[in-house]
Wavefront OBJ file of the C-alpha trace (Angstrom):
o trace
v -0.008 0.011 -0.350
v 1.357 3.360 -1.328
v 1.758 5.849 1.227
v -0.288 8.641 0.257
v 0.832 12.353 0.135
v -2.009 14.935 -0.226
v -2.819 18.944 -1.775
v -6.324 20.656 -0.107
v -7.494 24.120 0.104
v -6.878 25.173 4.523
v -9.279 28.167 4.863
v -7.490 30.567 2.715
v -4.411 28.897 2.730
v -2.862 25.070 0.941
v -2.563 21.917 3.499
v -0.785 18.645 2.827
v -1.072 16.334 4.436
v 0.763 12.774 5.184
v -1.048 10.322 7.809
v 2.042 8.091 8.240
v 4.759 10.445 8.579
v 3.284 13.197 10.644
v 0.459 14.440 12.193
v 0.129 18.255 11.911
v 0.066 19.414 8.472
v 1.849 22.310 6.040
v 0.241 25.056 5.354
v 1.488 26.947 1.991
v -0.088 30.325 0.865
v -0.562 28.928 -2.810
v -1.935 26.466 -3.491
v 1.231 25.611 -6.295
v 3.976 25.806 -3.465
v 1.337 23.652 -1.912
v 1.822 20.912 -4.013
v 5.885 21.622 -4.926
v 6.114 20.269 -1.244
v 4.400 17.566 -1.710
v 5.964 16.942 -5.298
v 9.100 17.132 -3.665
v 8.501 14.663 -0.530
v 6.970 11.980 -3.049
v 9.981 12.180 -4.232
v 12.470 12.157 -1.061
v 10.207 8.776 0.193
v 10.266 7.502 -4.191
v 14.306 7.548 -3.430
v 13.923 6.311 0.181
v 11.914 2.734 -1.118
v 8.879 4.028 -0.635
v 5.427 3.683 -2.934
v 4.039 7.464 -2.833
v 0.896 8.444 -4.203
v -0.322 11.853 -4.419
v -3.144 13.599 -4.543
v -3.735 17.154 -5.609
v -7.560 18.774 -4.450
v -9.634 21.748 -6.255
v -11.081 24.056 -3.478
v -13.959 22.361 -4.514
v -12.507 19.188 -3.918
v -12.843 17.779 -7.002
v -9.749 15.883 -6.715
v -7.044 17.615 -9.731
v -4.807 14.587 -10.404
v -3.316 11.996 -8.892
v 0.730 11.113 -9.367
v 2.540 7.616 -8.292
v 5.933 7.964 -7.271
v 7.059 4.832 -7.266
v 9.778 3.319 -5.212
v 13.210 3.691 -6.530
v 16.572 1.322 -5.294
v 19.665 3.265 -4.789
v 20.818 1.946 -7.899
v 18.105 3.652 -9.878
v 17.828 7.186 -11.804
v 15.268 9.876 -11.434
v 13.882 8.579 -14.317
v 13.504 4.277 -12.837
v 16.596 3.487 -15.219
v 19.190 1.312 -13.611
v 22.182 3.225 -13.467
l 1 2 3 4 5 6 7 8 9 10 11 12 13 14 15 16 17 18 19 20 21 22 23 24 25 26 27 28 29 30 31 32 33 34 35 36 37 38 39 40 41 42 43 44 45 46 47 48 49 50 51 52 53 54 55 56 57 58 59 60 61 62 63 64 65 66 67 68 69 70 71 72 73 74 75 76 77 78 79 80 81 82 83
């Protein structure tokens, strides 16, 4: 089961959540910054060998996108190819 990271509106700001890693939310002023932070987190977890699923929500709660960051071994590069 992949680790789920979500980006969703939180009042006037945007929240990054990952219940598997932390109890508190990470708040950003813009959705773009929140998504960038979540993608960075997913990438780092992927490099550490953890499968991740990133879900991004719109202000109305609709799903804007779902991205998969599969676990990579230390010998794989960012494209998933053997180094």
